[in-house]
N, CA and C atoms of all chains as a GROMACS GRO file, in nm:
protein
  594
    1MET      N    1  -0.697   1.525   0.250
    1MET     CA    2  -0.691   1.534   0.104
    1MET      C    3  -0.762   1.661   0.058
    2LYS      N    4  -0.706   1.772   0.094
    2LYS     CA    5  -0.774   1.896   0.062
    2LYS      C    6  -0.706   1.973  -0.050
    3GLU      N    7  -0.604   1.908  -0.111
    3GLU     CA    8  -0.541   1.975  -0.224
    3GLU      C    9  -0.643   1.989  -0.338
    4VAL      N   10  -0.608   2.070  -0.433
    4VAL     CA   11  -0.695   2.085  -0.550
    4VAL      C   12  -0.644   1.993  -0.659
    5TYR      N   13  -0.731   1.913  -0.713
    5TYR     CA   14  -0.691   1.825  -0.821
    5TYR      C   15  -0.742   1.877  -0.953
    6TYR      N   16  -0.653   1.885  -1.047
    6TYR     CA   17  -0.695   1.930  -1.179
    6TYR      C   18  -0.730   1.808  -1.261
    7MET      N   19  -0.854   1.796  -1.289
    7MET     CA   20  -0.900   1.683  -1.366
    7MET      C   21  -0.878   1.711  -1.514
    8SER      N   22  -0.800   1.630  -1.579
    8SER     CA   23  -0.783   1.646  -1.722
    8SER      C   24  -0.810   1.510  -1.786
    9LYS      N   25  -0.801   1.506  -1.915
    9LYS     CA   26  -0.830   1.382  -1.984
    9LYS      C   27  -0.732   1.271  -1.944
   10ASP      N   28  -0.612   1.312  -1.908
   10ASP     CA   29  -0.509   1.213  -1.879
   10ASP      C   30  -0.500   1.176  -1.731
   11GLN      N   31  -0.574   1.244  -1.648
   11GLN     CA   32  -0.554   1.221  -1.506
   11GLN      C   33  -0.689   1.208  -1.436
   12ASN      N   34  -0.726   1.085  -1.407
   12ASN     CA   35  -0.851   1.063  -1.337
   12ASN      C   36  -0.821   1.007  -1.200
   13THR      N   37  -0.894   1.053  -1.102
   13THR     CA   38  -0.869   1.008  -0.966
   13THR      C   39  -0.993   0.944  -0.906
   14VAL      N   40  -0.975   0.829  -0.842
   14VAL     CA   41  -1.084   0.764  -0.771
   14VAL      C   42  -1.048   0.763  -0.622
   15TYR      N   43  -1.131   0.825  -0.541
   15TYR     CA   44  -1.108   0.827  -0.397
   15TYR      C   45  -1.170   0.703  -0.335
   16VAL      N   46  -1.087   0.624  -0.269
   16VAL     CA   47  -1.135   0.499  -0.210
   16VAL      C   48  -1.170   0.522  -0.063
   17GLY      N   49  -1.291   0.488  -0.028
   17GLY     CA   50  -1.338   0.503   0.110
   17GLY      C   51  -1.384   0.371   0.166
   18SER      N   52  -1.496   0.373   0.239
   18SER     CA   53  -1.537   0.254   0.313
   18SER      C   54  -1.641   0.167   0.242
   19LYS      N   55  -1.673   0.200   0.117
   19LYS     CA   56  -1.766   0.114   0.044
   19LYS      C   57  -1.698  -0.017   0.004
   20PRO      N   58  -1.775  -0.117  -0.042
   20PRO     CA   59  -1.713  -0.242  -0.087
   20PRO      C   60  -1.623  -0.216  -0.208
   21ALA      N   61  -1.517  -0.297  -0.221
   21ALA     CA   62  -1.419  -0.279  -0.328
   21ALA      C   63  -1.484  -0.268  -0.466
   22MET      N   64  -1.590  -0.347  -0.489
   22MET     CA   65  -1.648  -0.351  -0.623
   22MET      C   66  -1.703  -0.216  -0.669
   23SER      N   67  -1.746  -0.130  -0.577
   23SER     CA   68  -1.793   0.003  -0.617
   23SER      C   69  -1.681   0.082  -0.683
   24TYR      N   70  -1.561   0.069  -0.625
   24TYR     CA   71  -1.448   0.144  -0.679
   24TYR      C   72  -1.392   0.079  -0.805
   25VAL      N   73  -1.402  -0.054  -0.812
   25VAL     CA   74  -1.362  -0.125  -0.934
   25VAL      C   75  -1.444  -0.070  -1.051
   26LEU      N   76  -1.575  -0.057  -1.027
   26LEU     CA   77  -1.664  -0.004  -1.129
   26LEU      C   78  -1.625   0.140  -1.167
   27ALA      N   79  -1.591   0.220  -1.066
   27ALA     CA   80  -1.551   0.360  -1.091
   27ALA      C   81  -1.426   0.366  -1.178
   28VAL      N   82  -1.330   0.276  -1.151
   28VAL     CA   83  -1.206   0.274  -1.229
   28VAL      C   84  -1.235   0.237  -1.374
   29ILE      N   85  -1.316   0.132  -1.392
   29ILE     CA   86  -1.347   0.085  -1.528
   29ILE      C   87  -1.425   0.192  -1.605
   30THR      N   88  -1.520   0.255  -1.537
   30THR     CA   89  -1.597   0.363  -1.599
   30THR      C   90  -1.505   0.476  -1.640
   31SER      N   91  -1.412   0.508  -1.553
   31SER     CA   92  -1.317   0.614  -1.580
   31SER      C   93  -1.235   0.586  -1.706
   32TYR      N   94  -1.188   0.463  -1.717
   32TYR     CA   95  -1.113   0.425  -1.838
   32TYR      C   96  -1.201   0.433  -1.963
   33ASN      N   97  -1.322   0.381  -1.951
   33ASN     CA   98  -1.408   0.372  -2.069
   33ASN      C   99  -1.462   0.507  -2.114
   34SER      N  100  -1.490   0.596  -2.018
   34SER     CA  101  -1.555   0.721  -2.057
   34SER      C  102  -1.454   0.826  -2.105
   35SER      N  103  -1.330   0.817  -2.056
   35SER     CA  104  -1.237   0.926  -2.089
   35SER      C  105  -1.126   0.884  -2.184
   36GLY      N  106  -1.109   0.755  -2.205
   36GLY     CA  107  -1.001   0.710  -2.291
   36GLY      C  108  -0.863   0.740  -2.233
   37THR      N  109  -0.858   0.761  -2.101
   37THR     CA  110  -0.731   0.793  -2.036
   37THR      C  111  -0.642   0.670  -2.025
   38LYS      N  112  -0.513   0.692  -2.004
   38LYS     CA  113  -0.422   0.581  -1.980
   38LYS      C  114  -0.398   0.561  -1.830
   39ASN      N  115  -0.416   0.669  -1.753
   39ASN     CA  116  -0.386   0.663  -1.610
   39ASN      C  117  -0.508   0.691  -1.523
   40VAL      N  118  -0.528   0.605  -1.425
   40VAL     CA  119  -0.627   0.633  -1.322
   40VAL      C  120  -0.556   0.622  -1.188
   41THR      N  121  -0.577   0.720  -1.101
   41THR     CA  122  -0.512   0.720  -0.971
   41THR      C  123  -0.611   0.683  -0.862
   42LEU      N  124  -0.570   0.587  -0.778
   42LEU     CA  125  -0.651   0.552  -0.660
   42LEU      C  126  -0.590   0.624  -0.541
   43LYS      N  127  -0.675   0.692  -0.462
   43LYS     CA  128  -0.626   0.756  -0.341
   43LYS      C  129  -0.702   0.704  -0.222
   44ALA      N  130  -0.630   0.674  -0.115
   44ALA     CA  131  -0.695   0.620   0.004
   44ALA      C  132  -0.615   0.658   0.128
   45ARG      N  133  -0.680   0.648   0.243
   45ARG     CA  134  -0.605   0.664   0.368
   45ARG      C  135  -0.661   0.573   0.475
   46GLY      N  136  -0.577   0.548   0.576
   46GLY     CA  137  -0.620   0.462   0.687
   46GLY      C  138  -0.660   0.323   0.639
   47ARG      N  139  -0.766   0.271   0.699
   47ARG     CA  140  -0.814   0.138   0.665
   47ARG      C  141  -0.844   0.118   0.517
   48SER      N  142  -0.885   0.225   0.450
   48SER     CA  143  -0.924   0.214   0.310
   48SER      C  144  -0.807   0.177   0.219
   49MET      N  145  -0.684   0.186   0.272
   49MET     CA  146  -0.569   0.150   0.190
   49MET      C  147  -0.576   0.004   0.148
   50LYS      N  148  -0.626  -0.082   0.237
   50LYS     CA  149  -0.646  -0.223   0.201
   50LYS      C  150  -0.741  -0.233   0.081
   51THR      N  151  -0.852  -0.160   0.088
   51THR     CA  152  -0.949  -0.162  -0.022
   51THR      C  153  -0.885  -0.114  -0.152
   52ALA      N  154  -0.803  -0.009  -0.144
   52ALA     CA  155  -0.738   0.044  -0.264
   52ALA      C  156  -0.651  -0.063  -0.331
   53VAL      N  157  -0.576  -0.138  -0.251
   53VAL     CA  158  -0.492  -0.245  -0.306
   53VAL      C  159  -0.581  -0.353  -0.367
   54ASP      N  160  -0.689  -0.389  -0.296
   54ASP     CA  161  -0.783  -0.488  -0.350
   54ASP      C  162  -0.838  -0.443  -0.485
   55VAL      N  163  -0.878  -0.316  -0.492
   55VAL     CA  164  -0.935  -0.262  -0.616
   55VAL      C  165  -0.835  -0.274  -0.731
   56ALA      N  166  -0.711  -0.232  -0.705
   56ALA     CA  167  -0.607  -0.239  -0.809
   56ALA      C  168  -0.590  -0.382  -0.857
   57GLU      N  169  -0.586  -0.476  -0.764
   57GLU     CA  170  -0.564  -0.616  -0.800
   57GLU      C  171  -0.685  -0.676  -0.874
   58ILE      N  172  -0.805  -0.641  -0.831
   58ILE     CA  173  -0.925  -0.695  -0.897
   58ILE      C  174  -0.936  -0.643  -1.040
   59VAL      N  175  -0.915  -0.511  -1.058
   59VAL     CA  176  -0.925  -0.454  -1.193
   59VAL      C  177  -0.822  -0.520  -1.283
   60LYS      N  178  -0.700  -0.537  -1.231
   60LYS     CA  179  -0.591  -0.593  -1.310
   60LYS      C  180  -0.615  -0.739  -1.346
   61ARG      N  181  -0.660  -0.817  -1.250
   61ARG     CA  182  -0.673  -0.960  -1.272
   61ARG      C  183  -0.801  -0.998  -1.346
   62ARG      N  184  -0.910  -0.924  -1.321
   62ARG     CA  185  -1.037  -0.968  -1.377
   62ARG      C  186  -1.083  -0.889  -1.497
   63PHE      N  187  -1.043  -0.761  -1.504
   63PHE     CA  188  -1.106  -0.676  -1.605
   63PHE      C  189  -1.013  -0.619  -1.711
   64ILE      N  190  -0.901  -0.562  -1.670
   64ILE     CA  191  -0.814  -0.498  -1.769
   64ILE      C  192  -0.675  -0.561  -1.756
   65LYS      N  193  -0.651  -0.660  -1.843
   65LYS     CA  194  -0.532  -0.744  -1.825
   65LYS      C  195  -0.401  -0.668  -1.848
   66ASP      N  196  -0.406  -0.565  -1.933
   66ASP     CA  197  -0.282  -0.495  -1.964
   66ASP      C  198  -0.256  -0.378  -1.867
   67LEU      N  199  -0.317  -0.386  -1.749
   67LEU     CA  200  -0.302  -0.280  -1.651
   67LEU      C  201  -0.182  -0.305  -1.561
   68LYS      N  202  -0.116  -0.194  -1.520
   68LYS     CA  203  -0.008  -0.207  -1.422
   68LYS      C  204  -0.025  -0.107  -1.310
   69ALA      N  205   0.006  -0.152  -1.187
   69ALA     CA  206   0.012  -0.058  -1.075
   69ALA      C  207   0.148   0.007  -1.083
   70ASN      N  208   0.151   0.116  -1.158
   70ASN     CA  209   0.277   0.169  -1.207
   70ASN      C  210   0.360   0.238  -1.101
   71LYS      N  211   0.292   0.310  -1.014
   71LYS     CA  212   0.366   0.382  -0.913
   71LYS      C  213   0.282   0.387  -0.787
   72ILE      N  214   0.341   0.347  -0.677
   72ILE     CA  215   0.268   0.348  -0.550
   72ILE      C  216   0.346   0.436  -0.454
   73THR      N  217   0.278   0.536  -0.399
   73THR     CA  218   0.346   0.620  -0.302
   73THR      C  219   0.265   0.623  -0.172
   74ILE      N  220   0.338   0.638  -0.061
   74ILE     CA  221   0.271   0.646   0.068
   74ILE      C  222   0.312   0.776   0.136
   75GLY      N  223   0.232   0.819   0.232
   75GLY     CA  224   0.262   0.943   0.302
   75GLY      C  225   0.183   0.952   0.430
   76THR      N  226   0.192   1.067   0.493
   76THR     CA  227   0.121   1.090   0.619
   76THR      C  228   0.046   1.222   0.610
   77GLU      N  229  -0.075   1.223   0.663
   77GLU     CA  230  -0.152   1.346   0.668
   77GLU      C  231  -0.184   1.376   0.814
   78GLU      N  232  -0.181   1.504   0.848
   78GLU     CA  233  -0.218   1.541   0.985
   78GLU      C  234  -0.362   1.587   0.987
   79LEU      N  235  -0.444   1.513   1.058
   79LEU     CA  236  -0.584   1.550   1.070
   79LEU      C  237  -0.605   1.628   1.199
   80PRO      N  238  -0.662   1.747   1.192
   80PRO     CA  239  -0.695   1.820   1.314
   80PRO      C  240  -0.805   1.748   1.390
   81GLN      N  241  -0.792   1.742   1.522
   81GLN     CA  242  -0.892   1.676   1.605
   81GLN      C  243  -0.986   1.779   1.666
   82GLN      N  244  -1.109   1.739   1.690
   82GLN     CA  245  -1.205   1.830   1.754
   82GLN      C  246  -1.156   1.877   1.890
   83GLU      N  247  -1.096   1.784   1.967
   83GLU     CA  248  -1.050   1.818   2.101
   83GLU      C  249  -0.913   1.886   2.098
   84GLY      N  250  -0.872   1.936   1.982
   84GLY     CA  251  -0.743   2.003   1.970
   84GLY      C  252  -0.634   1.906   1.934
   85GLY      N  253  -0.523   1.958   1.884
   85GLY     CA  254  -0.413   1.872   1.844
   85GLY      C  255  -0.440   1.807   1.710
   86THR      N  256  -0.348   1.721   1.668
   86THR     CA  257  -0.366   1.653   1.540
   86THR      C  258  -0.342   1.504   1.556
   87ARG      N  259  -0.394   1.429   1.459
   87ARG     CA  260  -0.372   1.286   1.456
   87ARG      C  261  -0.312   1.254   1.320
   88ASN      N  262  -0.214   1.167   1.319
   88ASN     CA  263  -0.154   1.131   1.191
   88ASN      C  264  -0.226   1.014   1.128
   89VAL      N  265  -0.248   1.024   0.998
   89VAL     CA  266  -0.309   0.912   0.928
   89VAL      C  267  -0.226   0.884   0.802
   90SER      N  268  -0.203   0.756   0.774
   90SER     CA  269  -0.123   0.721   0.656
   90SER      C  270  -0.209   0.731   0.530
   91THR      N  271  -0.144   0.769   0.422
   91THR     CA  272  -0.214   0.780   0.295
   91THR      C  273  -0.141   0.700   0.187
   92MET      N  274  -0.214   0.669   0.083
   92MET     CA  275  -0.158   0.587  -0.022
   92MET      C  276  -0.214   0.630  -0.157
   93GLU      N  277  -0.129   0.626  -0.257
   93GLU     CA  278  -0.170   0.663  -0.391
   93GLU      C  279  -0.119   0.555  -0.487
   94ILE      N  280  -0.208   0.500  -0.567
   94ILE     CA  281  -0.169   0.398  -0.663
   94ILE      C  282  -0.202   0.448  -0.802
   95ILE      N  283  -0.102   0.463  -0.886
   95ILE     CA  284  -0.128   0.506  -1.024
   95ILE      C  285  -0.137   0.383  -1.112
   96LEU      N  286  -0.256   0.363  -1.168
   96LEU     CA  287  -0.278   0.249  -1.258
   96LEU      C  288  -0.256   0.296  -1.401
   97THR      N  289  -0.173   0.223  -1.475
   97THR     CA  290  -0.145   0.263  -1.613
   97THR      C  291  -0.178   0.151  -1.709
   98ARG      N  292  -0.251   0.186  -1.811
   98ARG     CA  293  -0.289   0.091  -1.914
   98ARG      C  294  -0.184   0.095  -2.023
   99ALA      N  295  -0.144  -0.021  -2.069
   99ALA     CA  296  -0.038  -0.024  -2.170
   99ALA      C  297  -0.088   0.033  -2.302
  100MET      N  298   0.250  -1.668   0.190
  100MET     CA  299   0.392  -1.630   0.189
  100MET      C  300   0.476  -1.751   0.223
  101LYS      N  301   0.476  -1.845   0.133
  101LYS     CA  302   0.548  -1.968   0.165
  101LYS      C  303   0.678  -1.980   0.088
  102GLU      N  304   0.716  -1.872   0.019
  102GLU     CA  305   0.845  -1.876  -0.049
  102GLU      C  306   0.956  -1.887   0.055
  103VAL      N  307   1.073  -1.922   0.006
  103VAL     CA  308   1.189  -1.927   0.094
  103VAL      C  309   1.263  -1.794   0.081
  104TYR      N  310   1.292  -1.733   0.193
  104TYR     CA  311   1.367  -1.609   0.190
  104TYR      C  312   1.509  -1.631   0.235
  105TYR      N  313   1.600  -1.583   0.155
  105TYR     CA  314   1.739  -1.595   0.190
  105TYR      C  315   1.778  -1.471   0.267
  106MET      N  316   1.805  -1.489   0.392
  106MET     CA  317   1.843  -1.376   0.475
  106MET      C  318   1.991  -1.351   0.456
  107SER      N  319   2.023  -1.232   0.411
  107SER     CA  320   2.165  -1.198   0.401
  107SER      C  321   2.182  -1.064   0.471
  108LYS      N  322   2.301  -1.017   0.475
  108LYS     CA  323   2.327  -0.891   0.544
  108LYS      C  324   2.252  -0.777   0.479
  109ASP      N  325   2.228  -0.789   0.349
  109ASP     CA  326   2.166  -0.679   0.277
  109ASP      C  327   2.014  -0.690   0.268
  110GLN      N  328   1.958  -0.798   0.313
  110GLN     CA  329   1.816  -0.819   0.290
  110GLN      C  330   1.749  -0.871   0.416
  111ASN      N  331   1.683  -0.783   0.485
  111ASN     CA  332   1.611  -0.822   0.604
  111ASN      C  333   1.463  -0.802   0.582
  112THR      N  334   1.386  -0.897   0.629
  112THR     CA  335   1.241  -0.891   0.607
  112THR      C  336   1.166  -0.890   0.739
  113VAL      N  337   1.071  -0.800   0.751
  113VAL     CA  338   0.983  -0.797   0.868
  113VAL      C  339   0.842  -0.829   0.820
  114TYR      N  340   0.784  -0.936   0.874
  114TYR     CA  341   0.647  -0.973   0.838
  114TYR      C  342   0.550  -0.899   0.928
  115VAL      N  343   0.462  -0.822   0.869
  115VAL     CA  344   0.368  -0.742   0.946
  115VAL      C  345   0.236  -0.818   0.960
  116GLY      N  346   0.193  -0.835   1.085
  116GLY     CA  347   0.068  -0.907   1.111
  116GLY      C  348  -0.027  -0.818   1.189
  117SER      N  349  -0.096  -0.877   1.288
  117SER     CA  350  -0.203  -0.804   1.355
  117SER      C  351  -0.162  -0.736   1.486
  118LYS      N  352  -0.033  -0.738   1.518
  118LYS     CA  353   0.011  -0.667   1.640
  118LYS      C  354   0.007  -0.516   1.617
  119PRO      N  355   0.020  -0.437   1.724
  119PRO     CA  356   0.024  -0.291   1.706
  119PRO      C  357   0.146  -0.250   1.623
  120ALA      N  358   0.132  -0.141   1.549
  120ALA     CA  359   0.239  -0.095   1.459
  120ALA      C  360   0.374  -0.083   1.530
  121MET      N  361   0.373  -0.038   1.658
  121MET     CA  362   0.500  -0.013   1.725
  121MET      C  363   0.587  -0.138   1.740
  122SER      N  364   0.526  -0.256   1.748
  122SER     CA  365   0.605  -0.380   1.756
  122SER      C  366   0.691  -0.395   1.631
  123TYR      N  367   0.633  -0.363   1.517
  123TYR     CA  368   0.705  -0.379   1.391
  123TYR      C  369   0.803  -0.265   1.369
  124VAL      N  370   0.768  -0.148   1.419
  124VAL     CA  371   0.862  -0.034   1.414
  124VAL      C  372   0.991  -0.074   1.484
  125LEU      N  373   0.975  -0.134   1.603
  125LEU     CA  374   1.089  -0.180   1.681
  125LEU      C  375   1.169  -0.285   1.604
  126ALA      N  376   1.098  -0.377   1.538
  126ALA     CA  377   1.165  -0.482   1.460
  126ALA      C  378   1.248  -0.422   1.347
  127VAL      N  379   1.194  -0.320   1.281
  127VAL     CA  380   1.266  -0.257   1.170
  127VAL      C  381   1.393  -0.188   1.222
  128ILE      N  382   1.378  -0.113   1.332
  128ILE     CA  383   1.493  -0.041   1.387
  128ILE      C  384   1.600  -0.138   1.434
  129THR      N  385   1.557  -0.246   1.500
  129THR     CA  386   1.651  -0.348   1.546
  129THR      C  387   1.724  -0.409   1.428
  130SER      N  388   1.650  -0.433   1.322
  130SER     CA  389   1.707  -0.493   1.203
  130SER      C  390   1.817  -0.403   1.145
  131TYR      N  391   1.790  -0.274   1.138
  131TYR     CA  392   1.892  -0.181   1.089
  131TYR      C  393   2.012  -0.178   1.181
  132ASN      N  394   1.988  -0.174   1.310
  132ASN     CA  395   2.098  -0.157   1.405
  132ASN      C  396   2.184  -0.281   1.419
  133SER      N  397   2.122  -0.398   1.412
  133SER     CA  398   2.198  -0.520   1.438
  133SER      C  399   2.273  -0.568   1.314
  134SER      N  400   2.223  -0.536   1.196
  134SER     CA  401   2.286  -0.596   1.079
  134SER      C  402   2.363  -0.495   0.994
  135GLY      N  403   2.341  -0.367   1.019
  135GLY     CA  404   2.407  -0.267   0.936
  135GLY      C  405   2.360  -0.270   0.792
  136THR      N  406   2.242  -0.326   0.769
  136THR     CA  407   2.189  -0.334   0.633
  136THR      C  408   2.138  -0.198   0.585
  137LYS      N  409   2.125  -0.183   0.454
  137LYS     CA  410   2.067  -0.062   0.398
  137LYS      C  411   1.918  -0.082   0.368
  138ASN      N  412   1.878  -0.207   0.346
  138ASN     CA  413   1.740  -0.236   0.307
  138ASN      C  414   1.668  -0.325   0.407
  139VAL      N  415   1.548  -0.284   0.444
  139VAL     CA  416   1.460  -0.370   0.521
  139VAL      C  417   1.328  -0.377   0.445
  140THR      N  418   1.277  -0.500   0.427
  140THR     CA  419   1.152  -0.518   0.354
  140THR      C  420   1.038  -0.548   0.450
  141LEU      N  421   0.928  -0.476   0.433
  141LEU     CA  422   0.806  -0.504   0.509
  141LEU      C  423   0.714  -0.585   0.421
  142LYS      N  424   0.662  -0.696   0.474
  142LYS     CA  425   0.566  -0.774   0.397
  142LYS      C  426   0.437  -0.787   0.475
  143ALA      N  427   0.326  -0.770   0.406
  143ALA     CA  428   0.196  -0.778   0.473
  143ALA      C  429   0.090  -0.824   0.375
  144ARG      N  430  -0.021  -0.871   0.431
  144ARG     CA  431  -0.134  -0.899   0.344
  144ARG      C  432  -0.265  -0.867   0.414
  145GLY      N  433  -0.370  -0.848   0.334
  145GLY     CA  434  -0.503  -0.817   0.390
  145GLY      C  435  -0.500  -0.690   0.474
  146ARG      N  436  -0.570  -0.695   0.585
  146ARG     CA  437  -0.581  -0.579   0.673
  146ARG      C  438  -0.446  -0.526   0.720
  147SER      N  439  -0.349  -0.617   0.734
  147SER     CA  440  -0.219  -0.575   0.787
  147SER      C  441  -0.146  -0.479   0.695
  148MET      N  442  -0.193  -0.465   0.570
  148MET     CA  443  -0.128  -0.372   0.479
  148MET      C  444  -0.134  -0.230   0.533
  149LYS      N  445  -0.244  -0.196   0.600
  149LYS     CA  446  -0.254  -0.064   0.662
  149LYS      C  447  -0.143  -0.048   0.767
  150THR      N  448  -0.125  -0.150   0.849
  150THR     CA  449  -0.021  -0.144   0.952
  150THR      C  450   0.117  -0.128   0.888
  151ALA      N  451   0.142  -0.199   0.778
  151ALA     CA  452   0.272  -0.191   0.712
  151ALA      C  453   0.302  -0.048   0.667
  152VAL      N  454   0.201   0.019   0.611
  152VAL     CA  455   0.220   0.158   0.568
  152VAL      C  456   0.244   0.247   0.690
  153ASP      N  457   0.167   0.224   0.797
  153ASP     CA  458   0.188   0.300   0.921
  153ASP      C  459   0.331   0.283   0.972
  154VAL      N  460   0.379   0.158   0.972
  154VAL     CA  461   0.514   0.128   1.021
  154VAL      C  462   0.618   0.204   0.939
  155ALA      N  463   0.605   0.197   0.807
  155ALA     CA  464   0.701   0.267   0.720
  155ALA      C  465   0.702   0.416   0.750
  156GLU      N  466   0.583   0.474   0.767
  156GLU     CA  467   0.574   0.618   0.792
  156GLU      C  468   0.627   0.657   0.930
  157ILE      N  469   0.598   0.575   1.029
  157ILE     CA  470   0.645   0.606   1.165
  157ILE      C  471   0.798   0.597   1.173
  158VAL      N  472   0.855   0.492   1.116
  158VAL     CA  473   1.001   0.478   1.119
  158VAL      C  474   1.066   0.597   1.050
  159LYS      N  475   1.010   0.633   0.934
  159LYS     CA  476   1.066   0.741   0.854
  159LYS      C  477   1.055   0.876   0.924
  160ARG      N  478   0.940   0.903   0.981
  160ARG     CA  479   0.918   1.035   1.038
  160ARG      C  480   0.976   1.052   1.176
  161ARG      N  481   0.976   0.944   1.256
  161ARG     CA  482   1.016   0.961   1.394
  161ARG      C  483   1.155   0.911   1.426
  162PHE      N  484   1.203   0.809   1.351
  162PHE     CA  485   1.326   0.744   1.394
  162PHE      C  486   1.443   0.755   1.297
  163ILE      N  487   1.421   0.724   1.172
  163ILE     CA  488   1.532   0.725   1.077
  163ILE      C  489   1.499   0.821   0.965
  164LYS      N  490   1.549   0.943   0.977
  164LYS     CA  491   1.505   1.051   0.888
  164LYS      C  492   1.550   1.031   0.743
  165ASP      N  493   1.662   0.962   0.724
  165ASP     CA  494   1.711   0.946   0.587
  165ASP      C  495   1.657   0.820   0.519
  166LEU      N  496   1.542   0.775   0.568
  166LEU     CA  497   1.482   0.653   0.515
  166LEU      C  498   1.387   0.686   0.400
  167LYS      N  499   1.382   0.595   0.302
  167LYS     CA  500   1.284   0.611   0.195
  167LYS      C  501   1.209   0.481   0.172
  168ALA      N  502   1.078   0.494   0.144
  168ALA     CA  503   1.001   0.378   0.102
  168ALA      C  504   1.027   0.364  -0.047
  169ASN      N  505   1.132   0.289  -0.077
  169ASN     CA  506   1.195   0.296  -0.208
  169ASN      C  507   1.114   0.229  -0.318
  170LYS      N  508   1.055   0.116  -0.283
  170LYS     CA  509   0.981   0.043  -0.384
  170LYS      C  510   0.863  -0.025  -0.316
  171ILE      N  511   0.746  -0.003  -0.369
  171ILE     CA  512   0.627  -0.065  -0.312
  171ILE      C  513   0.562  -0.149  -0.420
  172THR      N  514   0.543  -0.276  -0.390
  172THR     CA  515   0.476  -0.361  -0.488
  172THR      C  516   0.355  -0.428  -0.424
  173ILE      N  517   0.254  -0.451  -0.507
  173ILE     CA  518   0.134  -0.519  -0.458
  173ILE      C  519   0.109  -0.643  -0.541
  174GLY      N  520   0.033  -0.736  -0.486
  174GLY     CA  521   0.005  -0.859  -0.558
  174GLY      C  522  -0.113  -0.930  -0.497
  175THR      N  523  -0.137  -1.050  -0.546
  175THR     CA  524  -0.249  -1.130  -0.496
  175THR      C  525  -0.199  -1.270  -0.464
  176GLU      N  526  -0.247  -1.324  -0.353
  176GLU     CA  527  -0.213  -1.461  -0.318
  176GLU      C  528  -0.342  -1.542  -0.310
  177GLU      N  529  -0.336  -1.667  -0.355
  177GLU     CA  530  -0.453  -1.753  -0.343
  177GLU      C  531  -0.439  -1.841  -0.220
  178LEU      N  532  -0.529  -1.821  -0.126
  178LEU     CA  533  -0.527  -1.902  -0.005
  178LEU      C  534  -0.624  -2.017  -0.019
  179PRO      N  535  -0.578  -2.140   0.000
  179PRO     CA  536  -0.671  -2.252  -0.002
  179PRO      C  537  -0.765  -2.246   0.118
  180GLN      N  538  -0.892  -2.275   0.097
  180GLN     CA  539  -0.991  -2.274   0.203
  180GLN      C  540  -1.014  -2.414   0.256
  181GLN      N  541  -1.048  -2.423   0.383
  181GLN     CA  542  -1.078  -2.554   0.441
  181GLN      C  543  -1.193  -2.623   0.369
  182GLU      N  544  -1.297  -2.545   0.335
  182GLU     CA  545  -1.414  -2.602   0.270
  182GLU      C  546  -1.391  -2.620   0.120
  183GLY      N  547  -1.266  -2.614   0.075
  183GLY     CA  548  -1.236  -2.632  -0.067
  183GLY      C  549  -1.235  -2.499  -0.139
  184GLY      N  550  -1.170  -2.496  -0.254
  184GLY     CA  551  -1.162  -2.371  -0.330
  184GLY      C  552  -1.054  -2.280  -0.273
  185THR      N  553  -1.043  -2.162  -0.332
  185THR     CA  554  -0.943  -2.067  -0.283
  185THR      C  555  -1.006  -1.930  -0.263
  186ARG      N  556  -0.938  -1.849  -0.184
  186ARG     CA  557  -0.980  -1.713  -0.161
  186ARG      C  558  -0.861  -1.624  -0.196
  187ASN      N  559  -0.888  -1.514  -0.263
  187ASN     CA  560  -0.778  -1.424  -0.298
  187ASN      C  561  -0.754  -1.323  -0.188
  188VAL      N  562  -0.627  -1.300  -0.159
  188VAL     CA  563  -0.594  -1.197  -0.061
  188VAL      C  564  -0.483  -1.109  -0.120
  189SER      N  565  -0.498  -0.978  -0.102
  189SER     CA  566  -0.398  -0.886  -0.156
  189SER      C  567  -0.274  -0.884  -0.067
  190THR      N  568  -0.159  -0.866  -0.131
  190THR     CA  569  -0.034  -0.860  -0.056
  190THR      C  570   0.041  -0.732  -0.092
  191MET      N  571   0.134  -0.696  -0.004
  191MET     CA  572   0.208  -0.572  -0.025
  191MET      C  573   0.349  -0.588   0.028
  192GLU      N  574   0.441  -0.527  -0.044
  192GLU     CA  575   0.580  -0.532  -0.003
  192GLU      C  576   0.636  -0.391  -0.011
  193ILE      N  577   0.695  -0.345   0.097
  193ILE     CA  578   0.755  -0.211   0.099
  193ILE      C  579   0.904  -0.226   0.127
  194ILE      N  580   0.986  -0.183   0.034
  194ILE     CA  581   1.130  -0.188   0.058
  194ILE      C  582   1.177  -0.053   0.112
  195LEU      N  583   1.225  -0.056   0.235
  195LEU     CA  584   1.276   0.065   0.299
  195LEU      C  585   1.426   0.073   0.275
  196THR      N  586   1.472   0.186   0.227
  196THR     CA  587   1.615   0.200   0.199
  196THR      C  588   1.670   0.322   0.273
  197ARG      N  589   1.780   0.296   0.340
  197ARG     CA  590   1.848   0.401   0.414
  197ARG      C  591   1.952   0.463   0.323
  198ALA      N  592   1.958   0.594   0.323
  198ALA     CA  593   2.052   0.662   0.231
  198ALA      C  594   2.197   0.635   0.273
   0.00000   0.00000   0.00000
């Protein structure tokens, strides 16, 4: 995930890693509340993809009822290995949209 | 996942569990080859969601180049617990469509 992301009022991104889901749930809610944005994007790869789905579902069911997981895309990234060569890792992006 | 699925020529479903991704890759390819269908659906929940994304990406990149992960939906299922109460588990469905 080395692309450059342009952060604007309408586009907030939360990178999901190995912390508990609730940390990212908080990040999503904070993002909505502080910026007044309609869209928050969750990005994850590998094992963290499970957490990203959990986060989307928890925010939707418990906190922001009018939220939708509007667009979900998957892909593959090639990670260079220390011992040479590359390893493929799956990636996932979930765009959450508030009505 | 206790719904009833109607298997028809156009709708094949592969349930992704805890086996290695390649087992499910094989199931998807077999499904396409044996039925001549255009759509194969991957269903997974919890940790297996990572495997489902891996399977979709491997089939697309290595085996069937004209494949698209056409529609991805996520949801939550309530699993009854032995000790009473329920536990929520995230679910995912990836519809693979061949051009």
